[in-house]
Structures are given as C-alpha cells and as structure tokens.
N, C-alpha and C positions, 0 to 999 in steps of 0.2 A: 645543584647541577643535575641535569637530566640526561637521558640517553635517547638517541634517535638516529634515523637514517640520514645519509648525506644530504638528500634533497629536502628533508623536512626539519633538520636540526636548526636550532637558533643559537645565539651567542652564549647561552647558559647551558648548552648541551655538548655532550661528547659523542662522537660517532667513530666509524672505522671504515677502511677500504680493504675488504678481504677478497673481492672478486674483481678481476681486471675489467669485466664488462661495465662496471660502474665508475671506471677511472675518469670518464668525461664529466662526472658530477663533482669531482674534487675542486676544480678551479672556482666553481660558483657556490660552493657550500657556505652557509652562514654559521657552521658549527664553531664553538669556541676551541675545540681540540678534536683531532682526528688521529686514530691509530693507523699507522701505515707500515708496510714492510720496509726493510733496509733498501736504500737506493736514493736516487736523486728525484725530488718532487718539486713541482711548482707550489709555493706556499700561498694559499688564499689570504686575502686581506683579513686581518684580525683573527687569524686562526693559528693555533699551535699544532705542529705535526709531531707526533710521538712515534718514534721508530721502534718496532718490536719484531721479534722473529715470526710470530704468527698473529696477525691483527685480529682474526676471528676468535681465536682461543683467548687472547688477552681481553677482548671485549666481553666475552662470556664471563670471565672472572670479575670484571667490573659489574656486570649485571647481577652476579651472585652476591656481590657485596651490597648492592642496593636492596636486593630482595631480603637478604639476611637482616638488614637494618629495619626493613619495613614489615618483617614477619610478625604476624599477630599471634603471639603465644601467651595465653593467660592460663596458668595451671588451674585445674579444677574440673569437676564433673558437673555439667549442667543439670539443673533440677528436672529438666525434661528428658534426660537420658535414663536408660535402664541398665544397671550393672548388676549382674548376679552376685549374690552374697559371697560365693566361693571363687569369684574371678580375682586374679592377681593384678590389681590396678592400684597404683599409688596416686591419690588425688593431688598430691603436692608436686608430682613430676610429669603429669600428662594433661592433655586438654581434650575433653570429650564433650561434643556439642549436643544440642537438643535433638531428640529423636533417635540418637544412636542406641544400639542394643549390643551389650557385651554379655554373651551367654556363659553358662556354667563352665567353670574350669579353664576359661580363656586367660591368657597372659598378655599384658600390654607393657612394653618397655618404656623406660623414662625418655622424656623429650618427644614422645609420639603425639600426633594430633589425629583425632578421630572426628571426621566431619559429620554434619547433620545427616541423619537418616542412614548412617552406615550400620552394617550388621557384622559383628565378629562372632563366628560360630563357636559352638561347644568345643572346648579343649584346643582351640586354635592358639597359635603363638605369634605375636606381633613384636618385632624387635625394637631397638632403640632408634629414636629420631626418625621414625616413619611418618609419612603424611598420607592419610586416607581422605581424599576429597569426598564431598557429599555423595551419598547414595551408592557407595561401593559395598560389595559383599565379599567377605572372606568366610567360606563355609567351614564346617566342622573339621577340626584336627589339621587344618592346613598351617603352613609355617612361612612366615615372612622374616627375612634377615633384617639387618640394620639399614637405615636410610633408604628404605623402599618407598616409592611413590606410586600411588594408585589414583589415576584421574577419575572424574565422575563416571559412574555407571559401570565400572569394572566389576566383573564377577570372577572370583578365584575359587575353584573347587566345585564348579557345576558338574553334574554327572556327565561322564563320557558317553558318547553316542554308540550304544551297543545293543543289538537285538538279535535273537535267534528265531528263525522261522520253524515253528513246530506245529504240525498238523494244520497248516494254512494260516496260522496266526503268528504275529510278531510278539515275542516275549522278551521283556527287558532283561538285559544281563546286569547283575548287580555291580555297582562301581564302588568298591570299598577302599580304594587307595586314597592318596592325598595329593596336594600340590605343594611344592616347596620353591620359594623365590629366595635366591641368595642375596648377599649385600648389594646395595646400590642399583637394584633393578628398578626400572620405571615402566609402567604399563599405561597405555593411552586410553582415552575415554571409550567406553562401551566395548572394550575388548573382553574376550572370555578365554579362560584357561581351564580346561577340564581336568577333573581329578582322575587319577589312574584307576584302571579296573582293579588292580592290586599293585602294591608298591607305591611309586610316586611319579608324578609329572614334575620335571625339574627345569627351572630357568636359572642359568648360571650367572655368576657375579658380573655386574656392570652391563648386563644386556638391556637394551632399550627397545620397547615395543610401542608402536604407534597406535592410533585410534582404529577401531573396527577390525581387529585382528582375531582370528580364531586359531587356538592351539588345542589339539585334541589330546585324548588320554594317553598316558605313558610316553609322551614326547620328552626327549632329553635335549635341551639347548645349552650350548657351551657358554663361555665367558665372552663378554664384550661384543655380542652379536647385535645387529640392527635389523629389525623387522618392521617394514613400512606398511602404511595403511592398506586395509582390505586384503592382506595376505592371509593364507591359510596353510596349516600344517596338519596332515592327517596322522592317525594314531601310530604310536610305537616307532616313530621316525627319530633319528639322531641327527642333530645339527651341531656342527663344530664350533670352534672359537673364531671370533672375528669374521663371521659370515655376514653378508648383507643380502637381505631379500627386499628388493624394490617393490613399489606399489603393485598390488594385485598379483604378486607371484604366488605360486602354489606348489606344494610338495605332497606327493602321494605317500601312503603309509608304508611302514616297514622297510624304509631305505635309509641311506646314510649320506649326509652332505658334509664333506670334509672341511677342515680349517681353511679360512680365507677364500672361500668360494663366494662369488657375487652372482646372484640371480637378477637379471635385468627385469624391468617392468613387464608384467604379464607373462613371465616365463613359467613354464610348467615342468618341474623336475619329476620324471616318471621312472627313473632308475637312479641308483647311487652315483654321486659325483664326488669323487675323492681327491681329484687333482685341483689345486688352487687355480683360480682364473675366473674370467667373466663368461657367463653362459646366457644365451638368449633363446627365445622361441618355444614352440610347443610341438614335440618334446624338446627339452633343453639341449642345446648344442653349443660348442665353443663359439664365442662371439664372431670370430673371423669367418667361420663356416656359415653361420646364419646370415651374416651381412652379405656374403656372396649370393646366397639364395635370394635374399630380399632384393638385391640389385638386379638379379636376373628376371624377377617376376614381371616387371613392366614390359619386357621383350617377348613374353609368352604369346600374346595375341598375334603379333606379327609373325612369329615363328610358326604358329599354327596355320596362319594363312599361307605361308610359303610351303608348308608341308602339304596342304590341300591342293595347291597349285601344282606341285611336283607330282602328287599322286594322280591328278587329272592328266598330266602329260604322259606319265607312265602308262596309265590305262589306255591312252590313245595309241601309244607305241605298240603295246601288246595287242591291241585290237587290229592294228595294221598287219 
C-alpha cells in the first residue's frame, strides 16, 4: 500500500481529506482508503472511509510508519569518513557516511545517522536518534538533543555577526558561545543558527524551523515554535512557546515575542509583542487594525482627489 493525494491516489493507496477545499475531490477519488473527519460522507466506489478525529494528524502517523519501515540504517563507519581517535562514537550503534568528519572530543549518540559530507566540530555533542542529512555542519562545542533533524546545508554554530568600528575600520567581535538545540528540533535546508557571543543561542524542544531561516547570536526560542521560510531573527531576541512566524517575517534585536504570538507573512516586529494574537504589517500591529488600514488604502487616491478639489473651491471662496 502507498500514500498519495486524493486526486492522484490509486486502488492500492491511502489518502486523507484534511482541508474542506478539497472535498470536491472525494467522490471521484480512486484511493483504496481515505481518512476523513467524523460526519456523513458520500462513499466513493471501491473506497473505504476511515473516520478519525484529525485526518491530517492521523495521515502523518501513517507516513511516519512507512518512513520508519523504509529507513536505511546500517550501523557502522564508512571507510571514507574521518573520526578522531578521541571522539566518542560507537560504530555498532551509529551510521556515519563517506566524507563525514567527526572532530576531536565530539560525542555521537546511539541511533544517530551522520550523512555524507557532514562536519561535527570539536567537542560537539550529538544526541541519540538524530539525523544529519548530507553536508550539514555542527561547529565546535555545540549541543544537539535527541531526535534532532538537520536538513542538507544547515549550519549550526556559525559566528554571530558582530563588529566594532574602531578608527574607521570594522573589527570582528569574538563569538565564543555555543548553540544548543533541545530534543525533537528540526531545522530546514540551508538555514543558519549563529553561535552566541557568549553563553548560548537556544532552540527549544519541538521547535520546527523551515528552509532559509537566519537566527542570530544569543537568540532564545521557546518550545514548539514554528518558523517558516526566509524568516529572520536578530540578535539577543527572545521568542516564546508556540509562536508562529510565517514566511519572510522578521524580528529586530533585543526584543521579546510572547507565547502564542503569530506573525503573519512579511510582518516586521520592531518592538516587543507580549500579548497572544495575530500581528500583521510593518511595523507589526494587531491583525484587525492592519486589515482596516489595508482596506482603506485603495480609497486614498480618490480621497486625495476630493481634498484637492475642496482646496481649489476653498481658495476660490477666499479669493472672492
């Protein structure tokens, strides 16, 4: 049995209906089984409907099952990998691919997969059951918890962006802290998380970071937060638990975003936002306020024309 969308599934596939906008596809689906929410549904020919509380979540569990069954895990260290003599790595409990480098003093937990071309820096700690896809870098002394996933091209622990202007020249500020990712964090492809100037940059348990995200030095991100593609967080900012930053959202440095705040697409948070809710715009404002402003914008040219006409008449009256 396979897994597929309603419109592409065949008799040997299972699918799901998690979004009402795709309900019109259900009567014509060729899927062998479809996960649906509780309620009354028209049953397609040759299809079994499986009623669950949350079709999307249930479908994700099915995908996890298929992925676990197909996961390619062969314990051992490739002859093309380089593992320092004093690194703590059990060849019988990890999988390290060709071209990977594990530097001096690093620790790699059991069940972890280190992909081709990865670099695990000096004295870094990688927890259990982690997955580092090819060409990821975890620089020196950084810490990954258990079940952390890094997609290709991720850099953990790059230098924070800090310079001091002295006598007309920019001098680099040393970045001597670390990055710590707690359990069940996932970081998307080509995202970068900078090491702290001192102390640590922290990504909380269960937080999911999309592709092409920049997180600066000394940022603290809470638990189960979602950060979507091309978003950026400037240095020393605190992000709460269950926050959502939609695509291309930005947060300036040294402010605080409270728990359960949602920043809509391209929103720019320029001051602390501690009250839960949805914010939009640049600078960020409560969604209802920003929507009123956006609705008024198309009327501005007409209003300006009316003001000019009124001014003209007023000038004529004054002139008389």
